[in-house]
N, C-alpha and C positions, 0 to 999 in steps of 0.2 A: 296141857297148855290151855290158855284162855284166848279166845278170838272174838272179834266183833263180826257181826253177820256180814258186813260189807267186805270183810277180808276173805270170804269164801269165793271160790275154792282156794285152799291154802296148800302150798307145796311144802311138805315136811322134809327138810334136809335132802331133797331130791330123791326121797325114798317112797313117799306116799302122798297122794292127793286127798286132802280132807275136804269133804263136801257137806258135812253135818256134824252135830255134836254126837259123842259116843265114845266107846272104848274100842280101840283097834289093835290087832296083833300084826306086827310088821316083821316079815322074815327077810333077812339080809345076810350076806356073807361078810365075815370080819376080815381083818388084814391077813389072817392065816388061811383064809379060804374055807373056814368052818361056818356052818349055819348059825346065825345069831337071831334071837327073837327080841323084839322091842314091843312093850305094851304101851300104847299111847292113849291117854284119856284127854278128850277134847271137850271143853265147855264153850259154848257159843252164846255170847251176850248180844242182845238185839241193839243194833245201831239206832240211836235216837233219830227221829225225823227232824226236819229243819225247824229252827226257832219260829215262833208265831207271834202275832200281835206286835209287830215291830212298829215303834213310834219314834219317828225322827224328831229333831229339835230345831227350832228356829228362834233367833233372838236378834235384837238390834244392838250393834256395837259389841265390843269385846266383853267377855264375862263367862259365867258358868252356864253350861247346858246339861240337860239330862236326857240320855237315850234310854229307851226301855224296850225290852223284848221278853218273851216267856218261852220256856223250854217246850219243844214239841213232844209228841208221843214218845214214851220211853226215856225221855230226858228228865233230869232233876234240877238243872240250873242252866245258866248260859255262860259262855266264855266270850270275851271281847278281844279283838286284835286290831292292830294298826293297818294291816294289809291282808290280802287274801291268802298269802303264803307264809306270813311271818309266824315264827314259832313262839314268840314271846307273848304271854297272856297279859293283857293290860288290866283286866278286871274279871272277876267271877261273880255273877249275880244277875238279877233281872234289871236293875237300874244302874246305868253307868254314868257317873257325874264327871264331866270334864271341866276343870276350873281354868279360868283365864284364856279361853279360846278366842283367838284374834281373827281367824279366817275360816271360811267354810272348809270342812274336812269330811272325808268318808271313812267310816270304820266298818269292821266286819264282826258278825256275831254268829255263834253256833250253839246248838243244844249239846249238853254234856251229861254223862252219867258216870260216876266214879266206879260203880260196880265192885265195891270192896277192894280197891287197889288194882282193878283190871279195867280201866276206863274205856269207854267208847264215845265217839263224838260224831255229830252230823257234819255235813258240809257247811260252809260259811255263806252268809248273806250280807250284802252291803246295806249300810244305813248311814244317812248323812246328817251332820250337824251344820246348819246353815247360819252364817253370820251376815246379816244385812247391814250396810253402812248407814250410820245416822246422817241425815242431811246437815249441812252447815246452816247457821242462822240466816234468815232472810235479810235482804237489803231493802230498806224502806225509808222514805224521807218524811220529816215532819210536815204538817200542813197548817196553813193559816187562812182565816177568813174573817170578814167583817160581819158582826152580828150573828144571831142564831141561824142554824141551818146545817146543811150537809157539808161534809168534807169527804174527799175521796183519797184513800191511800192505795198505792200500787206497790206491790212487793215483787222482788226478784229472788228466785231460788236457784240453787245449784242443781246439777244433774241427778242428785240422789233424792230429790223431792219433785213433786208435780203439782203441789198446791200449798196453801197456807191455812192455818186456823187462827182465828182472832178471838181475843178475850178482853173482858172489861177490867179485870184485875190480874195481877201476877199469880195469885194463889188459887184462883178459881179453876174448877174443872169444867165449868159450863162454857161451851163454845158459842160465841156470839155470831160468828159467820165463818164460812169456808170458801176459799177462793183466793186468787192472786190480787183481787181488788176488794176494798171494804169501804162502804160509804155510810158511816154513822152520822146521826144528827147530834150536834153539840149545842151546849147552852152556855152563853157568855157569862152567866153568873158564877161560873167556876173561876176562882181567883187566878190560878196559874195555868189555865187551860185544862183540857181533859186528856189523860194518858190512856192509851190502849196498848195491848200486848199481842204480839204475833209470833208464831213459830212456823218453821217449814215442816211439811208433812208429806209422806209418800203413801198414797192410798193403796198401793200394791203390797207394800211390806209392813205398813202400820208403824214405820219408824219416823221419829220426829227430831227436830233440832233440840239442843239442850237449852 
């Protein structure tokens, strides 16, 4: 028989307690009351240690996330599960990709070794994929002034944001200012006024409005 090291001691048919690998001779009485001899060969495979280098995933809004882990000592790969006790294997490998995840969820990962058809597995560890909510677009009113000078915009954000980021153009990645208020200087030579762009932003999650 093949055993994993964590299965020791192993009770063989209520006849013999196996504590190590080896070949054992078991004497027992058969149904007729005669002595019967059983030769039992036991191979013990080492249980892998727990998965290592677990890397959880975080993203803004629904989408794909990748959880990673590596097999611990005596493991050759990882197995992923939906719960601590679920028997269904979701994925086998070091990088588990979950598509279209809409809400934060916890998964479980173990180290695994197939051992030529006689597998052993470590205990499972929790690993979380976190989905942070994108803030809604901020509310801000247009401003008007006479002549050149400063105007002040004040933005309102929802509970998923704590500040705003302001831009000179819609396509630029250069942030002109950060905060709920923005006071740029405008030039009246602009024919149709000057347009600025603003997004809601959460400094804790790094999520922004679309």
